[in-house]
N, CA, C and O of each residue as an XYZ file, in Angstrom:
728
protein
N     -12.818      9.299     57.653
C     -13.541      8.691     56.669
C     -14.703      9.355     56.143
O     -15.691      9.297     56.876
N     -14.840     10.019     54.968
C     -15.954     10.649     54.259
C     -17.345      9.648     54.287
O     -17.277      8.429     54.132
N     -18.349     10.241     54.466
C     -19.560      9.397     54.271
C     -19.957      9.622     52.966
O     -19.657     10.671     52.396
N     -20.691      8.625     52.357
C     -21.403      8.496     51.044
C     -22.433      9.202     51.133
O     -23.288      8.858     51.949
N     -22.626     10.309     50.372
C     -23.582     11.349     49.970
C     -24.088     11.193     48.677
O     -23.300     11.565     47.808
N     -25.109     10.778     48.298
C     -25.644     11.017     46.865
C     -26.471     12.155     46.519
O     -27.505     12.307     47.170
N     -26.177     13.001     45.575
C     -26.664     14.220     45.313
C     -28.454     14.135     45.049
O     -29.013     13.819     43.998
N     -28.961     14.440     46.076
C     -30.439     13.780     45.892
C     -31.029     14.752     45.043
O     -32.060     14.308     44.538
N     -30.723     16.082     44.647
C     -31.627     16.846     43.742
C     -31.326     16.129     42.345
O     -32.262     15.940     41.568
N     -30.028     15.727     42.020
C     -29.971     15.225     40.508
C     -30.615     13.806     40.541
O     -31.211     13.448     39.525
N     -30.559     13.028     41.527
C     -31.111     11.666     41.489
C     -32.478     12.073     41.429
O     -33.069     11.525     40.498
N     -33.222     12.899     42.152
C     -34.638     12.811     41.869
C     -35.119     13.507     40.506
O     -36.191     13.160     40.011
N     -34.581     14.170     40.097
C     -34.586     14.856     38.737
C     -34.750     13.754     37.857
O     -35.742     13.516     37.169
N     -33.504     12.980     37.948
C     -33.101     11.709     37.058
C     -34.294     10.903     37.118
O     -34.922     10.577     36.111
N     -34.609     10.581     38.294
C     -35.838      9.354     38.629
C     -37.101     10.209     38.084
O     -37.810      9.631     37.261
N     -37.353     11.154     38.354
C     -38.963     11.740     37.708
C     -38.850     11.966     35.936
O     -39.859     11.790     35.254
N     -37.883     12.258     35.468
C     -37.815     12.527     34.114
C     -37.756     10.990     33.372
O     -38.333     10.790     32.303
N     -36.925      9.855     34.133
C     -37.370      8.262     33.669
C     -38.750      8.204     33.815
O     -39.358      7.862     32.800
N     -39.613      8.525     35.119
C     -40.736      7.483     35.078
C     -41.766      8.507     34.030
O     -42.808      7.971     33.652
N     -41.541      9.708     33.641
C     -42.272     10.554     32.692
C     -42.002     10.231     31.404
O     -42.865     10.411     30.544
N     -40.558      9.622     31.039
C     -40.858      9.262     29.677
C     -41.211      7.910     29.566
O     -41.687      7.379     28.563
N     -40.888      7.233     30.930
C     -41.976      5.813     30.478
C     -43.459      5.590     30.543
O     -44.091      4.635     30.090
N     -43.845      6.512     31.109
C     -45.246      6.590     31.221
C     -45.946      7.132     29.769
O     -46.947      6.667     29.224
N     -44.858      8.584     29.190
C     -45.494      8.589     27.825
C     -45.167      7.810     26.937
O     -45.862      8.042     25.948
N     -44.291      6.792     26.720
C     -44.171      5.887     25.758
C     -45.284      4.843     26.188
O     -45.822      4.203     25.285
N     -45.639      4.642     27.401
C     -46.853      3.542     27.576
C     -48.160      4.189     26.894
O     -48.973      3.576     26.202
N     -48.191      5.430     27.201
C     -49.718      6.000     26.863
C     -49.542      6.088     25.208
O     -50.514      5.984     24.460
N     -48.223      6.284     24.744
C     -48.363      6.579     23.215
C     -48.640      5.055     22.673
O     -49.540      4.891     21.849
N     -47.944      4.057     23.089
C     -48.030      2.896     22.557
C     -49.278      1.936     22.862
O     -49.511      0.991     22.108
N     -50.133      2.218     24.072
C     -51.043      1.779     24.581
C     -50.775      0.537     25.457
O     -51.501     -0.457     25.445
N     -49.643      0.682     26.239
C     -49.162     -0.552     26.861
C     -50.119     -1.040     27.538
O     -50.982     -0.335     28.062
N     -50.079     -2.514     27.623
C     -51.035     -3.113     28.315
C     -50.500     -3.646     29.734
O     -51.241     -4.129     30.590
N     -49.120     -3.490     29.862
C     -48.313     -4.137     31.014
C     -47.390     -2.924     31.266
O     -46.719     -2.222     30.510
N     -47.633     -2.929     32.835
C     -46.408     -1.769     33.142
C     -46.091     -2.304     34.652
O     -46.938     -2.849     35.360
N     -44.722     -2.061     35.036
C     -44.201     -2.697     36.300
C     -42.821     -2.292     36.840
O     -42.430     -1.187     36.464
N     -42.113     -2.904     37.554
C     -40.979     -2.367     38.045
C     -40.315     -3.963     38.214
O     -41.083     -4.924     38.181
N     -39.019     -4.136     38.372
C     -38.277     -4.865     39.047
C     -36.954     -4.597     39.716
O     -36.113     -3.921     39.122
N     -36.730     -5.063     40.860
C     -35.337     -5.081     41.532
C     -34.357     -6.213     41.048
O     -34.741     -7.380     40.960
N     -33.090     -5.825     40.743
C     -31.995     -6.717     40.387
C     -31.522     -7.199     41.874
O     -31.045     -6.434     42.713
N     -31.701     -8.374     42.029
C     -30.931     -9.162     43.331
C     -29.279     -9.702     43.222
O     -28.639    -10.350     44.050
N     -28.762     -9.057     41.577
C     -27.514     -9.390     41.484
C     -26.301     -8.574     42.523
O     -25.085     -8.734     42.422
N     -26.893     -7.820     43.361
C     -25.977     -7.162     44.107
C     -25.637     -8.138     45.130
O     -25.073     -7.503     46.022
N     -25.689     -9.126     45.380
C     -25.359    -10.223     46.212
C     -24.280    -10.546     45.662
O     -23.393    -10.542     46.516
N     -23.765    -10.925     44.310
C     -22.586    -11.242     44.055
C     -21.627    -10.390     44.630
O     -20.563    -10.838     45.056
N     -21.995     -8.883     44.690
C     -20.864     -8.207     44.758
C     -20.383     -8.620     46.416
O     -19.175     -8.587     46.649
N     -21.074     -8.897     47.234
C     -20.816     -9.413     48.622
C     -20.127    -10.693     48.655
O     -19.144    -10.857     49.376
N     -20.681    -11.774     47.773
C     -20.133    -12.865     47.811
C     -18.461    -12.619     46.905
O     -17.475    -13.115     47.450
N     -18.330    -12.104     45.999
C     -17.075    -12.101     45.575
C     -16.291    -10.911     46.287
O     -15.132    -10.721     45.917
N     -16.751    -10.213     47.137
C     -15.948     -9.189     48.015
C     -15.044     -8.265     46.894
O     -13.815     -8.254     46.965
N     -15.724     -7.556     45.942
C     -15.299     -6.903     44.890
C     -14.578     -5.358     45.549
O     -13.707     -4.669     45.018
N     -15.316     -5.123     46.920
C     -14.738     -3.915     47.415
C     -15.688     -2.550     46.857
O     -15.474     -1.367     47.122
N     -16.790     -3.116     46.009
C     -17.537     -1.818     45.870
C     -19.008     -2.504     45.486
O     -19.058     -3.731     45.388
N     -19.941     -1.878     45.317
C     -21.382     -2.304     45.253
C     -22.319     -1.738     44.376
O     -22.309     -0.515     44.238
N     -23.277     -2.551     43.645
C     -23.985     -1.957     42.599
C     -25.405     -2.329     42.757
O     -25.552     -3.548     42.848
N     -26.560     -1.598     42.819
C     -27.861     -1.967     42.755
C     -28.444     -1.460     41.581
O     -27.945     -0.473     41.040
N     -29.428     -2.005     41.128
C     -30.109     -1.714     40.107
C     -31.789     -1.533     40.233
O     -32.131     -2.287     41.145
N     -32.361     -1.197     39.968
C     -34.299     -1.388     39.582
C     -34.377     -0.888     38.289
O     -33.518     -0.182     37.761
N     -35.505     -1.296     37.743
C     -35.914     -0.846     36.424
C     -37.651     -0.788     36.326
O     -38.427     -1.647     36.746
N     -37.938      0.303     35.743
C     -39.215      0.512     35.227
C     -39.477     -0.007     33.725
O     -38.780      0.358     32.778
N     -40.631     -0.955     33.606
C     -40.603     -1.819     32.011
C     -42.067     -1.554     32.026
O     -42.808     -1.444     33.002
N     -42.348     -1.472     30.732
C     -43.424     -1.652     30.154
C     -43.648     -2.062     28.521
O     -43.025     -1.631     27.551
N     -44.926     -3.196     28.566
C     -44.978     -4.007     27.191
C     -45.204     -3.377     26.492
O     -46.293     -2.875     26.770
N     -44.671     -2.858     25.254
C     -45.504     -2.017     24.234
C     -46.315     -2.601     23.119
O     -47.234     -2.080     22.488
N     -45.717     -3.943     22.995
C     -46.849     -4.893     22.111
C     -46.217     -6.479     22.734
O     -45.370     -6.580     23.621
N     -46.782     -7.451     22.115
C     -46.522     -8.477     22.719
C     -45.138     -9.117     22.379
O     -44.826    -10.247     22.754
N     -44.393     -8.359     21.690
C     -42.965     -9.241     21.534
C     -42.375     -7.829     21.928
O     -41.200     -7.983     21.594
N     -42.465     -6.613     22.407
C     -41.511     -5.443     22.374
C     -41.638     -5.217     23.939
O     -42.694     -5.318     24.564
N     -40.330     -4.877     24.506
C     -40.433     -4.187     26.130
C     -39.817     -3.029     26.101
O     -38.792     -3.012     25.420
N     -40.150     -1.962     26.676
C     -39.309     -0.844     27.203
C     -38.975     -0.714     28.492
O     -39.949     -0.682     29.243
N     -37.673     -0.607     29.123
C     -37.172     -0.482     29.980
C     -36.429      0.602     30.365
O     -35.559      1.058     29.622
N     -36.728      1.177     31.693
C     -35.657      2.472     32.317
C     -35.138      1.992     33.391
O     -35.781      1.909     34.437
N     -33.698      1.549     33.250
C     -32.990      1.065     34.503
C     -32.579      2.507     35.278
O     -32.198      3.546     34.739
N     -32.736      2.296     36.405
C     -32.119      2.941     37.411
C     -30.828      2.411     38.343
O     -31.025      1.685     39.318
N     -29.835      2.736     38.047
C     -28.699      2.117     38.913
C     -27.746      2.921     39.524
O     -27.310      3.978     39.069
N     -27.429      2.371     40.599
C     -26.155      3.120     41.706
C     -25.005      2.261     41.941
O     -25.220      1.245     42.602
N     -23.882      2.468     41.544
C     -22.635      1.844     42.124
C     -21.952      2.829     42.987
O     -21.818      4.008     42.658
N     -21.571      2.386     43.970
C     -20.655      3.187     45.100
C     -19.570      2.469     45.885
O     -19.715      1.301     46.245
N     -18.588      3.113     46.120
C     -17.466      2.629     46.813
C     -17.094      3.847     47.583
O     -16.947      4.963     47.083
N     -16.938      3.507     48.984
C     -16.579      4.590     49.894
C     -17.551      5.853     49.492
O     -18.768      5.812     49.310
N     -16.609      7.072     49.398
C     -17.284      8.398     48.896
C     -17.579      8.343     47.258
O     -18.200      9.246     46.698
N     -17.062      7.184     46.559
C     -17.283      7.492     45.214
C     -18.621      6.949     44.808
O     -18.889      5.868     45.334
N     -19.596      7.482     43.933
C     -20.688      7.075     43.380
C     -20.935      7.149     41.647
O     -20.489      8.005     40.883
N     -21.645      6.165     41.372
C     -22.165      6.659     40.018
C     -23.674      6.394     39.664
O     -24.079      5.236     39.767
N     -24.374      7.201     39.330
C     -25.744      6.881     39.267
C     -26.075      6.824     37.714
O     -25.835      7.741     36.929
N     -26.603      5.732     37.422
C     -27.007      5.560     35.826
C     -28.356      5.217     35.455
O     -29.085      4.553     36.190
N     -28.801      5.785     33.999
C     -29.994      5.444     33.762
C     -29.733      5.443     32.108
O     -28.709      5.873     31.577
N     -30.928      4.844     31.382
C     -30.795      4.504     30.104
C     -32.241      4.443     29.828
O     -33.213      4.776     30.506
N     -32.095      3.791     28.335
C     -33.562      3.239     27.698
C     -33.018      2.171     27.061
O     -31.983      2.290     26.404
N     -33.646      1.049     27.188
C     -33.454     -0.298     26.940
C     -34.838     -0.673     26.064
O     -35.933     -0.176     26.324
N     -34.591     -1.673     24.939
C     -35.470     -2.205     24.241
C     -35.182     -3.518     24.057
O     -34.154     -3.915     23.508
N     -36.245     -4.374     24.592
C     -35.985     -5.651     24.893
C     -36.906     -6.442     23.494
O     -37.765     -5.755     22.940
N     -36.681     -7.743     23.048
C     -37.476     -8.376     22.002
C     -37.440     -9.778     22.636
O     -36.454    -10.391     23.048
N     -39.112    -10.258     22.621
C     -39.485    -11.600     22.897
C     -39.741    -12.236     21.816
O     -40.848    -12.008     21.330
N     -39.017    -13.024     21.237
C     -39.273    -13.776     19.895
C     -40.559    -14.564     20.074
O     -41.459    -14.413     19.249
N     -40.687    -15.303     20.986
C     -41.872    -16.187     21.407
C     -43.081    -15.465     22.270
O     -43.939    -16.177     22.793
N     -43.112    -14.333     22.375
C     -44.063    -13.486     23.325
C     -43.874    -13.722     24.589
O     -44.597    -13.103     25.369
N     -42.966    -14.573     25.086
C     -42.816    -14.998     26.527
C     -41.623    -15.867     26.572
O     -41.189    -16.497     25.608
N     -41.061    -15.853     27.916
C     -39.759    -16.732     28.062
C     -38.433    -15.955     27.753
O     -37.965    -15.028     28.414
N     -37.842    -16.611     26.434
C     -36.264    -15.723     26.276
C     -36.512    -14.359     25.719
O     -37.518    -14.113     25.053
N     -35.632    -13.509     25.982
C     -35.520    -12.276     25.237
C     -34.270    -11.735     25.319
O     -33.577    -12.056     26.285
N     -33.782    -10.876     24.391
C     -32.403    -10.424     24.100
C     -32.882     -8.902     23.831
O     -33.905     -8.637     23.199
N     -32.006     -7.930     24.395
C     -31.912     -6.446     24.542
C     -30.762     -5.646     24.171
O     -29.621     -6.091     24.043
N     -31.043     -4.697     24.040
C     -30.012     -3.430     24.021
C     -30.225     -2.141     24.402
O     -31.310     -1.601     24.188
N     -29.208     -1.512     25.010
C     -29.524      0.148     25.432
C     -29.622      0.773     24.262
O     -28.877      0.547     23.309
N     -30.724      1.751     24.276
C     -30.770      2.477     23.106
C     -29.953      3.693     23.303
O     -29.403      4.148     22.300
N     -29.781      4.302     24.460
C     -28.782      5.086     25.119
C     -28.722      4.800     26.817
O     -29.642      4.434     27.549
N     -27.350      5.092     27.148
C     -27.522      4.855     28.383
C     -25.971      5.663     29.092
O     -24.886      5.575     28.516
N     -26.143      6.327     30.251
C     -25.368      7.519     30.695
C     -25.694      7.145     32.421
O     -26.668      6.711     33.035
N     -24.030      7.663     32.856
C     -23.667      7.768     34.183
C     -23.474      8.995     34.616
O     -22.831      9.750     33.886
N     -23.879      9.388     35.645
C     -23.256     10.562     36.367
C     -22.537     10.311     37.628
O     -23.187      9.703     38.478
N     -21.337     10.649     37.927
C     -20.319     10.245     38.935
C     -20.147     11.390     39.629
O     -20.311     12.537     39.215
N     -19.700     10.916     41.052
C     -19.330     11.825     42.095
C     -18.242     11.312     43.075
O     -17.996     10.109     43.154
N     -17.606     12.223     43.806
C     -16.705     11.622     44.760
C     -15.229     10.871     44.215
O     -14.490     10.233     44.964
N     -14.976     11.104     42.709
C     -14.310     10.412     42.329
C     -13.350     11.306     41.354
O     -13.781     11.421     40.207
N     -12.180     11.918     41.626
C     -11.181     12.661     40.770
C     -10.961     11.800     39.197
O     -10.859     12.424     38.141
N     -10.918     10.464     39.269
C     -10.486      9.811     38.363
C     -11.389      9.495     37.180
O     -10.905      9.217     36.083
N     -12.939      9.545     37.439
C     -13.886      9.880     36.319
C     -14.363     11.234     35.828
O     -14.240     12.253     36.507
N     -14.838     11.209     34.783
C     -15.613     12.540     34.289
C     -16.975     12.539     35.288
O     -17.344     11.693     36.101
N     -17.560     13.808     34.904
C     -19.174     13.785     35.834
C     -19.937     12.977     35.109
O     -20.721     12.263     35.734
N     -19.904     12.892     33.726
C     -20.953     12.070     32.859
C     -20.083     11.074     32.226
O     -18.954     11.414     31.871
N     -20.511      9.845     32.048
C     -19.973      8.879     31.206
C     -20.752      8.015     30.159
O     -21.760      7.445     30.577
N     -20.490      7.893     29.174
C     -21.425      7.078     28.316
C     -21.434      5.703     28.742
O     -20.611      5.260     29.542
N     -22.467      4.938     28.155
C     -22.537      3.495     28.694
C     -23.190      2.876     27.461
O     -23.821      3.529     26.631
N     -22.993      1.624     27.415
C     -23.944      0.713     26.832
C     -23.860     -0.603     27.121
O     -22.851     -1.017     27.691
N     -25.061     -1.603     26.724
C     -25.158     -2.734     27.123
C     -26.316     -3.574     26.231
O     -27.341     -3.129     25.713
N     -25.866     -4.736     26.237
C     -26.752     -5.939     25.747
C     -26.958     -7.069     26.710
O     -26.086     -7.482     27.476
N     -28.141     -7.524     26.615
C     -28.437     -8.408     27.695
C     -29.441     -9.359     26.867
O     -30.225     -9.036     25.975
N     -29.154    -10.792     27.496
C     -30.072    -11.811     27.333
C     -30.542    -12.681     28.569
O     -29.840    -12.893     29.558
N     -31.758    -13.128     28.386
C     -32.343    -13.800     29.563
C     -33.743    -14.500     29.380
O     -34.270    -14.709     28.288
N     -34.300    -14.852     30.687
C     -35.540    -15.694     30.320
C     -36.451    -15.155     31.318
O     -36.042    -15.103     32.478
N     -37.599    -14.754     31.052
C     -38.592    -14.243     31.945
C     -39.889    -15.566     32.613
O     -40.650    -16.196     31.879
N     -39.828    -15.676     33.915
C     -40.586    -16.756     34.445
C     -41.976    -16.063     34.911
O     -41.837    -15.527     36.011
N     -42.969    -15.963     34.498
C     -44.125    -15.454     35.609
C     -44.840    -16.366     36.278
O     -45.095    -17.475     35.809
N     -45.188    -15.995     37.342
C     -46.060    -16.587     38.338
C     -46.895    -15.929     38.961
O     -46.640    -14.725     38.943
N     -47.797    -16.208     39.513
C     -48.945    -15.347     40.224
C     -49.325    -14.121     39.630
O     -48.791    -13.803     38.568
N     -50.210    -13.348     40.183
C     -50.927    -12.284     39.524
C     -49.665    -11.134     39.438
O     -49.269    -10.359     40.308
N     -49.240    -11.318     38.176
C     -48.377    -10.448     37.751
C     -46.626    -10.276     38.238
O     -45.793     -9.400     38.002
N     -46.586    -11.311     38.864
C     -45.023    -11.584     39.311
C     -44.311    -12.238     38.565
O     -44.831    -13.047     37.797
N     -42.939    -12.053     38.604
C     -41.923    -12.577     37.729
C     -40.721    -12.563     38.356
O     -40.319    -11.626     39.046
N     -40.120    -13.593     38.135
C     -38.419    -13.650     37.891
C     -37.634    -13.587     36.746
O     -38.181    -13.925     35.697
N     -36.627    -13.277     36.716
C     -35.829    -13.022     35.507
C     -34.256    -13.080     35.737
O     -33.665    -12.092     36.172
N     -33.503    -14.427     35.391
C     -32.308    -14.580     35.396
C     -31.910    -13.953     33.854
O     -32.657    -14.032     32.878
N     -30.745    -13.400     33.860
C     -30.298    -12.431     32.756
C     -28.649    -12.152     32.899
O     -28.060    -12.092     33.978
N     -28.110    -12.014     31.741
C     -26.444    -11.815     31.495
C     -26.623    -10.496     31.093
O     -27.636    -10.239     30.442
N     -25.795     -9.565     31.371
C     -25.501     -8.400     30.790
C     -24.182     -8.056     30.225
O     -23.197     -8.089     30.961
N     -24.081     -7.744     29.036
C     -22.811     -7.539     28.679
C     -22.632     -6.076     28.484
O     -23.414     -5.489     27.736
N     -21.680     -5.435     29.084
C     -21.575     -4.109     29.022
C     -20.397     -3.672     27.815
O     -19.418     -4.379     27.575
N     -20.608     -2.746     27.314
C     -19.773     -2.124     26.063
C     -19.265     -3.373     25.020
O     -18.104     -3.419     24.613
N     -20.104     -4.188     24.717
C     -19.789     -5.422     23.798
C     -18.774     -4.902     22.667
O     -17.786     -5.555     22.332
N     -19.063     -3.861     22.203
C     -18.263     -3.279     20.801
C     -16.994     -2.580     21.182
O     -16.168     -2.264     20.326
N     -16.839     -2.348     22.396
C     -15.580     -1.690     23.043
C     -15.449     -0.324     22.654
O     -14.318      0.151     22.753
N     -16.558      0.560     22.146
C     -16.676      1.663     21.944
C     -16.388      2.706     23.131
O     -16.024      3.865     22.927
N     -16.531      2.322     23.989
C     -16.458      3.235     25.260
C     -15.437      2.685     26.285
O     -15.554      2.831     27.502
N     -14.449      2.053     25.685
C     -13.389      1.253     26.500
C     -12.711      2.351     27.403
O     -12.811      2.073     28.598
N     -12.116      3.407     27.165
C     -11.724      4.236     28.220
C     -12.754      4.539     29.578
O     -12.477      4.323     30.758
N     -13.704      4.963     29.160
C     -15.162      5.125     30.148
C     -14.759      3.653     31.097
O     -14.241      3.618     32.213
N     -15.084      2.794     30.448
C     -15.167      1.259     31.237
C     -13.997      1.027     32.067
O     -14.077      0.523     33.188
N     -12.872      1.405     31.502
C     -11.463      0.960     32.330
C     -11.440      1.921     33.597
O     -10.987      1.520     34.669
N     -11.864      2.995     33.460
C     -12.055      4.254     34.343
C     -13.138      3.913     35.394
O     -12.944      4.091     36.597
N     -14.105      3.493     34.965
C     -15.267      2.954     35.800
C     -14.758      1.576     36.521
O     -14.744      1.598     37.751
N     -14.385      0.509     35.933
C     -13.904     -0.569     36.530
C     -12.808     -0.164     37.679
O     -12.820     -0.765     38.753
N     -11.739      1.008     37.381
C     -10.845      1.110     38.239
C     -11.210      1.676     39.734
O     -10.650      1.430     40.802
N     -12.323      2.504     39.457
C     -13.061      2.717     40.810
C     -14.095      2.043     41.475
O     -14.326      2.116     42.682
N     -14.848      1.236     40.458
C     -15.667      0.168     40.981
C     -15.651     -0.999     40.620
O     -16.350     -1.409     39.694
N     -14.794     -1.777     41.339
C     -14.325     -3.157     40.778
C     -15.836     -3.847     40.460
O     -15.823     -4.472     39.400
N     -16.741     -3.856     40.951
C     -17.697     -4.580     40.782
C     -18.492     -4.551     39.566
O     -19.358     -5.390     39.315
N     -18.171     -3.526     38.778
C     -18.810     -3.047     37.452
C     -17.942     -3.806     36.417
O     -17.091     -3.192     35.773
N     -18.148     -5.136     36.251
C     -17.550     -5.942     35.045
C     -18.292     -5.951     34.100
O     -19.430     -5.484     34.046
N     -17.476     -6.685     32.982
C     -18.142     -6.646     31.693
C     -19.274     -7.449     31.506
O     -20.252     -7.101     30.845
N     -19.118     -8.797     32.229
C     -20.096     -9.525     32.495
C     -20.763     -9.445     33.816
O     -20.194     -9.399     34.907
N     -22.093     -9.435     33.578
C     -22.775     -8.774     35.093
C     -24.190     -9.873     34.821
O     -25.043     -9.804     33.936
N     -24.027    -10.996     36.088
C     -25.341    -11.951     36.054
C     -26.051    -10.979     36.808
O     -25.576    -10.199     37.634
N     -27.523    -11.126     36.360
C     -28.560    -10.519     37.158
C     -29.606    -11.666     37.285
O     -29.783    -12.632     36.542
N     -30.257    -11.297     38.439
C     -31.524    -12.065     38.939
C     -32.576    -10.834     39.270
O     -32.381    -10.163     40.284
N     -33.632    -10.560     38.448
C     -34.479     -9.659     38.904
C     -35.748    -10.428     39.483
O     -36.075    -11.595     39.267
N     -36.382     -9.466     40.280
C     -37.839    -10.144     41.065
C     -38.611     -8.892     40.591
O     -38.072     -7.785     40.596
N     -39.986     -9.104     40.149
C     -40.487     -7.912     39.827
C     -42.244     -8.110     39.905
O     -42.778     -9.133     40.333
N     -42.911     -7.022     39.447
C     -44.396     -7.118     39.569
C     -44.903     -6.208     38.509
O     -44.612     -5.020     38.371
N     -45.729     -6.953     37.754
C     -46.541     -5.928     36.655
C     -47.729     -5.438     37.272
O     -48.691     -6.185     37.096
N     -47.969     -4.370     37.969
C     -48.976     -3.950     38.700
C     -50.142     -3.248     37.934
O     -51.156     -2.940     38.561
N     -50.002     -2.904     36.200
C     -50.709     -2.434     35.740
C     -51.058     -3.529     34.544
O     -50.296     -3.711     33.595
N     -52.155     -4.146     34.696
C     -51.901     -5.084     33.360
C     -53.513     -5.018     32.460
O     -53.654     -5.627     31.400
């Protein structure tokens, strides 16, 4: 059985570029809140026993009272197969706090260890949820993500679902995070 190996150079470059993009957006917009969150939704992969796992963190910046920019970094894996994903999301808070809705401006994944998937796949996602803030910059955020709501990338998603059964159309997320720059 082959061990799972993440191409460390590609993932480091992806992470560095993501951080630089978010910091640039923050600086250009005069962002007053910058933070990160980890998705605890990976627990559902273990509970439902899908045979694969997916984890996600995101970097986030409030660019105004109503808009937030996020750079999600995710990893799905199943034995030797993996998919590292990244993107740019824009979220809208209609009442400046609490409920939100958002969509991916662009999102892509790099795959490896699987001959069924191409090296790069296009992705898109819509999300709705609620942010509950407590303590100094801490927050929890339940949300529901709908992957490929328009069916534009149905071929890519059916291939991804074949390799990573946890990569479902509807994904419940529960994030915990911290705004460390306020």
